[in-house]
C-alpha positions in Angstrom: 98.0 -137.6 153.0 94.7 -138.7 151.6 92.5 -136.5 149.5 89.8 -135.2 151.7 87.6 -134.1 148.8 85.6 -136.6 146.8 86.6 -136.6 143.1 83.9 -135.1 140.9 82.8 -136.9 137.8 81.1 -135.5 134.8 77.9 -137.4 135.6 77.7 -136.2 139.2 78.4 -132.6 138.5 75.2 -130.6 137.9 75.3 -128.1 135.1 78.3 -129.2 133.1 78.9 -129.6 129.4 81.4 -132.0 128.0 83.7 -130.3 125.4 86.9 -131.3 123.6 88.8 -129.8 126.5 86.8 -131.6 129.2 83.9 -130.6 131.3 83.0 -127.0 131.8 80.4 -125.4 133.9 77.4 -123.7 132.4 77.9 -120.5 134.3 81.2 -120.0 132.4 79.5 -120.0 129.0 77.3 -117.0 130.1 80.2 -115.1 131.5 82.2 -115.6 128.3 79.4 -114.3 126.1 79.0 -111.3 128.4 82.7 -110.5 128.3 82.8 -110.9 124.5 79.8 -108.6 124.1 81.4 -106.0 126.4 84.7 -106.2 124.6 82.9 -105.7 121.2 81.0 -102.7 122.6 84.2 -101.1 123.9 86.0 -101.7 120.6 83.1 -100.1 118.7 83.2 -97.1 121.0 86.9 -96.7 120.7 86.7 -96.9 116.9 84.3 -93.9 116.9 86.8 -91.7 118.9 89.6 -89.7 117.4 93.1 -90.0 118.8 92.8 -86.7 120.7 89.4 -87.9 122.1 91.0 -91.2 123.1 93.8 -89.3 125.0 91.1 -87.3 126.8 89.2 -90.5 127.6 92.4 -92.1 129.1 93.0 -88.9 131.2 89.4 -89.1 132.5 89.7 -92.8 133.4 93.3 -93.1 134.7 94.3 -89.5 135.5 96.2 -86.9 133.6 99.3 -88.5 132.1 99.1 -91.7 134.2 99.0 -95.3 132.9 98.7 -96.6 129.4 102.2 -95.2 128.6 102.6 -97.1 125.3 99.1 -96.3 124.1 99.6 -92.6 124.9 103.0 -92.6 123.1 101.4 -94.2 120.0 98.5 -91.7 120.0 100.8 -88.7 120.5 103.1 -89.9 117.6 100.1 -90.3 115.3 98.8 -86.9 116.2 102.2 -85.2 115.7 102.8 -86.9 112.4 99.4 -85.9 111.1 98.4 -89.4 110.3 95.6 -89.5 112.8 92.3 -90.5 111.2 89.9 -87.6 110.9 86.4 -88.4 111.8 
């Protein structure tokens, strides 16, 4: 069966950048930077919360006691041992 789509070349494709890994589209660069900025913001917000506040936050997002089982276990263990960072 013949390929019904014409092969794209780097020269023909509009809005591409040639990298070590090959051509990538410009729109991906913007999306990557947006995702990195969002991840950094979320990490900063999490760093400001105590373990008890993080558990409450998980409850508000996912529901009481649902999801993030390993994270909840880790937070509960730190709270119970008294090694939770006080902020």
